[in-house]
VOPAGU-2260 file (C-alpha; in pm, 1 decimal, decimal comma):
REM VOPAGU-2260
SITE   aa  ch    i         X         Y         Z
SITE  MET   A    0  -14716,3   -5449,6     208,4
SITE  ASN   A    1  -14513,8   -5166,9     361,4
SITE  LEU   A    2  -14134,6   -5172,6     381,2
SITE  ARG   A    3  -13881,2   -4953,5     563,2
SITE  LEU   A    4  -13512,0   -5023,6     518,4
SITE  SER   A    5  -13161,6   -4879,7     524,3
SITE  ASP   A    6  -12860,8   -5011,4     331,4
SITE  GLY   A    7  -13041,3   -5308,7     182,1
SITE  HIS   A    8  -13233,8   -5426,0    -120,6
SITE  VAL   A    9  -13598,7   -5459,0    -216,9
SITE  ALA   A   10  -13701,5   -5791,0    -371,1
SITE  ALA   A   11  -13943,8   -5812,9    -662,7
SITE  GLY   A   12  -14306,9   -5776,7    -562,9
SITE  ARG   A   13  -14595,0   -5538,9    -503,3
SITE  TYR   A   14  -14557,6   -5280,3    -224,7
SITE  ARG   A   15  -14786,2   -5015,3     -83,0
SITE  THR   A   16  -14510,2   -4791,9      59,5
SITE  ILE   A   17  -14131,4   -4824,4      45,8
SITE  VAL   A   18  -13919,3   -4593,6     262,7
SITE  ALA   A   19  -13554,8   -4623,4     155,9
SITE  ARG   A   20  -13270,2   -4476,4     361,0
SITE  GLY   A   21  -12897,4   -4524,6     327,0
SITE  HIS   A   22  -12793,4   -4709,6       9,0
SITE  THR   A   23  -13077,8   -4919,2    -131,6
SITE  VAL   A   24  -13093,7   -5141,1    -440,4
SITE  ILE   A   25  -13438,6   -5211,5    -583,0
SITE  ASP   A   26  -13466,7   -5535,3    -780,3
SITE  PRO   A   27  -13640,9   -5560,1   -1119,8
SITE  GLY   A   28  -14009,5   -5643,4   -1087,5
SITE  VAL   A   29  -14083,6   -5409,2    -797,3
SITE  VAL   A   30  -14411,1   -5214,2    -824,5
SITE  PHE   A   31  -14505,5   -4959,2    -558,0
SITE  ASP   A   32  -14778,8   -4713,9    -467,0
SITE  THR   A   33  -14532,4   -4478,0    -293,5
SITE  LEU   A   34  -14152,6   -4476,0    -289,0
SITE  VAL   A   35  -13984,3   -4241,0     -40,8
SITE  VAL   A   36  -13618,7   -4179,1    -130,2
SITE  ALA   A   37  -13428,8   -4055,0     175,2
SITE  GLY   A   38  -13085,9   -4185,6      75,7
SITE  VAL   A   39  -12933,5   -4328,7    -243,3
SITE  VAL   A   40  -13158,0   -4561,9    -443,1
SITE  ALA   A   41  -13042,0   -4759,4    -747,6
SITE  MET   A   42  -13263,7   -4963,9    -978,4
SITE  VAL   A   43  -13273,6   -5104,7   -1331,4
SITE  GLY   A   44  -13629,2   -4987,6   -1408,2
SITE  CYS   A   45  -13899,9   -4810,0   -1213,1
SITE  ARG   A   46  -14279,1   -4867,2   -1215,4
SITE  GLY   A   47  -14523,1   -4731,4    -963,5
SITE  GLY   A   48  -14730,0   -4449,5    -823,2
SITE  THR   A   49  -14563,7   -4159,9    -642,1
SITE  VAL   A   50  -14190,0   -4105,1    -601,7
SITE  GLU   A   51  -14118,6   -3868,2    -311,5
SITE  CYS   A   52  -13757,2   -3760,4    -277,1
SITE  LYS   A   53  -13642,4   -3625,3      60,9
SITE  ALA   A   54  -13289,3   -3496,5      -0,3
SITE  GLY   A   55  -13224,4   -3827,6    -174,2
SITE  ARG   A   56  -13055,9   -3942,4    -493,2
SITE  MET   A   57  -13232,3   -4182,7    -728,4
SITE  VAL   A   58  -13050,6   -4354,7   -1016,6
SITE  CYS   A   59  -13261,2   -4555,2   -1261,9
SITE  ALA   A   60  -13062,0   -4753,1   -1521,2
SITE  GLY   A   61  -13360,0   -4794,6   -1752,7
SITE  ASP   A   62  -13708,9   -4651,3   -1802,7
SITE  MET   A   63  -13912,8   -4486,3   -1527,2
SITE  ASP   A   64  -14293,5   -4499,8   -1551,7
SITE  VAL   A   65  -14467,6   -4346,9   -1249,4
SITE  ARG   A   66  -14768,5   -4130,3   -1168,3
SITE  ASN   A   67  -14613,1   -3841,2    -972,0
SITE  ILE   A   68  -14263,3   -3719,1    -886,4
SITE  ILE   A   69  -14230,4   -3475,0    -596,4
SITE  GLY   A   70  -13975,2   -3356,2    -342,6
SITE  TYR   A   71  -13613,6   -3242,2    -353,3
SITE  GLY   A   72  -13278,8   -3402,5    -435,9
SITE  GLU   A   73  -13156,0   -3569,7    -756,3
SITE  ILE   A   74  -13321,1   -3802,9   -1006,1
SITE  HIS   A   75  -13118,9   -3955,7   -1291,6
SITE  VAL   A   76  -13282,0   -4180,9   -1552,3
SITE  SER   A   77  -13082,0   -4346,7   -1830,2
SITE  GLY   A   78  -13394,2   -4427,6   -2034,5
SITE  ARG   A   79  -13738,8   -4272,0   -2082,3
SITE  LEU   A   80  -13908,8   -4089,1   -1795,5
SITE  SER   A   81  -14290,1   -4096,8   -1808,8
SITE  CYS   A   82  -14520,9   -3944,5   -1545,7
SITE  GLN   A   83  -14842,3   -3750,7   -1489,0
SITE  THR   A   84  -14694,1   -3462,3   -1286,2
SITE  LEU   A   85  -14339,9   -3359,3   -1194,8
SITE  ARG   A   86  -14279,9   -3103,5    -917,6
SITE  PHE   A   87  -13922,2   -3106,6    -796,2
SITE  VAL   A   88  -13641,2   -2904,5    -640,0
SITE  GLY   A   89  -13290,7   -3006,4    -744,4
SITE  VAL   A   90  -13174,3   -3202,0   -1049,9
SITE  VAL   A   91  -13388,0   -3408,1   -1287,6
SITE  SER   A   92  -13212,3   -3571,6   -1582,6
SITE  ALA   A   93  -13326,4   -3828,9   -1838,6
SITE  ASP   A   94  -13123,7   -3960,4   -2131,9
SITE  GLY   A   95  -13440,2   -4062,1   -2318,5
SITE  ASP   A   96  -13770,4   -3879,6   -2365,8
SITE  LEU   A   97  -13923,1   -3700,9   -2067,2
SITE  VAL   A   98  -14299,8   -3722,2   -2117,0
SITE  CYS   A   99  -14540,1   -3568,6   -1864,2
SITE  ALA   A  100  -14916,5   -3579,2   -1920,6
SITE  ARG   A  101  -14974,4   -3265,1   -1715,6
SITE  ASP   A  102  -14732,0   -3013,4   -1563,9
SITE  VAL   A  103  -14357,3   -3002,8   -1506,3
SITE  ALA   A  104  -14227,5   -2760,0   -1241,0
SITE  VAL   A  105  -13859,2   -2769,2   -1145,3
SITE  ASP   A  106  -13645,9   -2538,6    -932,2
SITE  GLY   A  107  -13288,3   -2626,8   -1023,7
SITE  MET   A  108  -13179,0   -2814,4   -1336,2
SITE  LEU   A  109  -13386,8   -3004,2   -1592,8
SITE  SER   A  110  -13167,1   -3203,4   -1830,9
SITE  ASN   A  111  -13278,3   -3429,9   -2113,9
SITE  GLY   A  112  -13103,4   -3593,9   -2407,5
SITE  SER   A  113  -13407,3   -3623,2   -2634,0
SITE  VAL   A  114  -13757,4   -3470,2   -2607,3
SITE  ILE   A  115  -13937,0   -3300,5   -2318,3
SITE  SER   A  116  -14313,3   -3316,0   -2375,9
SITE  ALA   A  117  -14562,9   -3176,4   -2122,4
SITE  ALA   A  118  -14876,4   -2963,6   -2093,6
SITE  SER   A  119  -14663,8   -2693,4   -1930,5
SITE  VAL   A  120  -14301,4   -2654,2   -1823,3
SITE  THR   A  121  -14213,1   -2404,9   -1548,4
SITE  LEU   A  122  -13847,1   -2383,5   -1459,5
SITE  HIS   A  123  -13655,1   -2166,7   -1215,0
SITE  GLY   A  124  -13300,0   -2252,2   -1308,6
SITE  VAL   A  125  -13140,4   -2416,8   -1612,3
SITE  LEU   A  126  -13279,5   -2623,8   -1899,0
SITE  GLU   A  127  -13071,9   -2850,5   -2123,3
SITE  SER   A  128  -13267,1   -3043,4   -2386,6
SITE  ALA   A  129  -13271,9   -3135,3   -2753,2
SITE  ASP   A  130  -13643,3   -3062,6   -2811,9
SITE  VAL   A  131  -13916,4   -2913,9   -2591,4
SITE  ARG   A  132  -14284,6   -2950,8   -2685,7
SITE  THR   A  133  -14537,3   -2786,1   -2455,9
SITE  ASP   A  134  -14829,7   -2545,9   -2449,6
SITE  THR   A  135  -14659,0   -2311,6   -2202,9
SITE  LEU   A  136  -14287,5   -2274,5   -2130,4
SITE  SER   A  137  -14145,0   -2045,2   -1863,0
SITE  ILE   A  138  -13774,7   -2027,3   -1775,6
SITE  GLU   A  139  -13667,6   -1784,0   -1505,1
SITE  PRO   A  140  -13341,5   -1746,4   -1311,0
SITE  LEU   A  141  -13304,1   -1926,7    -981,8
SITE  HIS   A  142  -13225,2   -1646,6    -736,8
SITE  SER   A  143  -13029,4   -1759,2    -433,3
SITE  MET   A  144  -12725,3   -1620,0    -256,4
SITE  MET   A  145  -12629,9   -1977,9    -168,1
SITE  LEU   A  146  -12563,0   -2059,5    -534,2
SITE  THR   A  147  -12305,0   -1782,7    -564,5
SITE  ARG   A  148  -12152,4   -1848,9    -224,6
SITE  HIS   A  149  -12094,7   -2218,8    -293,6
SITE  ALA   A  150  -11991,8   -2178,4    -661,7
SITE  MET   A  151  -12291,7   -2379,8    -786,9
SITE  GLY   A  152  -12268,8   -2231,9   -1135,6
SITE  GLU   A  153  -12461,4   -2513,2   -1301,5
SITE  TYR   A  154  -12782,9   -2364,5   -1159,8
SITE  THR   A  155  -12714,5   -2017,8   -1299,9
SITE  ALA   A  156  -12580,0   -2106,9   -1646,9
SITE  SER   A  157  -12763,8   -2033,2   -1972,5
SITE  SER   A  158  -13035,4   -2273,4   -2086,3
SITE  ARG   A  159  -12999,4   -2461,0   -2415,1
SITE  ALA   A  160  -13240,7   -2636,2   -2649,8
SITE  ARG   A  161  -13230,0   -2726,2   -3017,0
SITE  THR   A  162  -13602,9   -2682,4   -3080,0
SITE  VAL   A  163  -13884,4   -2536,3   -2870,4
SITE  VAL   A  164  -14249,5   -2568,3   -2976,8
SITE  GLY   A  165  -14522,7   -2402,2   -2770,9
SITE  ASN   A  166  -14804,7   -2150,4   -2762,7
SITE  ALA   A  167  -14679,4   -1912,4   -2492,1
SITE  VAL   A  168  -14304,0   -1902,6   -2430,8
SITE  ARG   A  169  -14137,2   -1680,1   -2170,4
SITE  VAL   A  170  -13765,7   -1753,6   -2138,6
SITE  HIS   A  171  -13453,4   -1616,5   -1972,7
SITE  ALA   A  172  -13099,0   -1667,0   -2109,2
SITE  LEU   A  173  -13198,5   -1936,2   -2361,6
SITE  THR   A  174  -12985,8   -2041,1   -2658,0
SITE  CYS   A  175  -13206,2   -2212,8   -2915,4
SITE  VAL   A  176  -13180,7   -2306,0   -3284,1
SITE  THR   A  177  -13553,5   -2296,4   -3367,3
SITE  LEU   A  178  -13834,9   -2152,1   -3157,0
SITE  HIS   A  179  -14197,2   -2203,7   -3268,8
SITE  ALA   A  180  -14448,7   -2006,9   -3059,1
SITE  ASP   A  181  -14742,6   -1768,3   -3086,7
SITE  ALA   A  182  -14654,9   -1537,9   -2794,4
SITE  VAL   A  183  -14287,1   -1497,2   -2704,7
SITE  GLU   A  184  -14106,0   -1302,3   -2432,9
SITE  LEU   A  185  -13724,4   -1306,8   -2439,8
SITE  SER   A  186  -13490,6   -1169,1   -2171,8
SITE  GLU   A  187  -13129,2   -1176,9   -2052,3
SITE  ARG   A  188  -12951,6   -1216,4   -2386,7
SITE  CYS   A  189  -13147,3   -1501,8   -2539,2
SITE  ARG   A  190  -12992,3   -1626,1   -2863,9
SITE  ILE   A  191  -13244,7   -1761,9   -3115,1
SITE  GLU   A  192  -13140,0   -1862,7   -3466,5
SITE  ARG   A  193  -13494,2   -1892,4   -3607,1
SITE  LEU   A  194  -13813,9   -1755,1   -3451,7
SITE  CYS   A  195  -14120,2   -1901,7   -3623,4
SITE  ASN   A  196  -14496,1   -1832,3   -3622,9
SITE  ALA   A  197  -14478,2   -1561,8   -3356,4
SITE  SER   A  198  -14766,0   -1312,1   -3358,4
SITE  HIS   A  199  -14644,4   -1131,1   -3045,0
SITE  VAL   A  200  -14280,2   -1079,0   -2941,1
SITE  ALA   A  201  -14168,3    -887,6   -2631,7
SITE  GLY   A  202  -13860,6    -869,1   -2413,5
SITE  ASP   A  203  -13594,4    -655,7   -2250,4
SITE  GLY   A  204  -13416,6    -568,9   -2576,2
SITE  THR   A  205  -13111,8    -791,1   -2518,1
SITE  ALA   A  206  -13220,1   -1089,9   -2730,7
SITE  ASP   A  207  -13037,7   -1183,0   -3051,2
SITE  VAL   A  208  -13275,9   -1331,4   -3310,6
SITE  SER   A  209  -13103,7   -1417,7   -3639,2
SITE  LEU   A  210  -13410,9   -1490,4   -3853,3
SITE  PHE   A  211  -13784,8   -1423,4   -3818,8
SITE  CYS   A  212  -13998,7   -1678,2   -4007,2
SITE  PRO   A  213  -14369,3   -1581,0   -4030,1
SITE  THR   A  214  -14474,7   -1936,7   -4116,2
SITE  CYS   A  215  -14303,2   -2266,2   -4035,3
SITE  SER   A  216  -14447,2   -2616,6   -4040,7
SITE  GLN   A  217  -14492,3   -2774,9   -3696,0
SITE  THR   A  218  -14661,6   -3096,7   -3806,2
SITE  HIS   A  219  -14353,5   -3308,9   -3723,5
SITE  LEU   A  220  -14312,5   -3153,5   -3378,3
SITE  LYS   A  221  -14633,0   -3254,7   -3199,6
SITE  ARG   A  222  -14634,0   -3334,4   -2828,2
SITE  ARG   A  223  -14574,2   -3692,6   -2724,1
SITE  ARG   A  224  -14804,6   -3874,8   -2486,0
SITE  ALA   A  225  -14722,7   -4033,4   -2153,1
């Protein structure tokens, strides 16, 4: 069943494609293959295949368990966000764990109140998270004249994380308590309290690392599964 609507609500059931414009409320018990968000969508929980955001805003007051998240706009989840791939432009925030089986790529802001776990995390913009667990982490600045012109400072602020665990970590303007990684590249005044298990460290010479620890246990910081 396919459904297109504007300023309405979606009743519980199984849908092939939902195209939501205007202000849409999705009832509990909805399962979809594709959800296109082209307005404001509110729901208690989210289960389905692909979420495609087209300059929309999605607010999930619960857990979100989907296959793919793509597009541009805003996604806010008050619970756990679980997916296979996440490729997004804009804002993605989850109060619970953000667990991605494959890759996370965000241009904008990635915010999380617990753990981000993914095969790789590539971010052009700002990261805010308690813990990040990934094989590869890359944080680079989001270059755009529009951000300066419209005073959108949240996209150009420093990134923050309590703990980062990865193999290859390349970060820009990150403040972090503990960083576990084999190969590390730090730029733009990164502030790291403890750098652990690093066999190769490079950067632009502006980083502040308080303590180098040749060996640190990582057994309690393994990646979580989607």
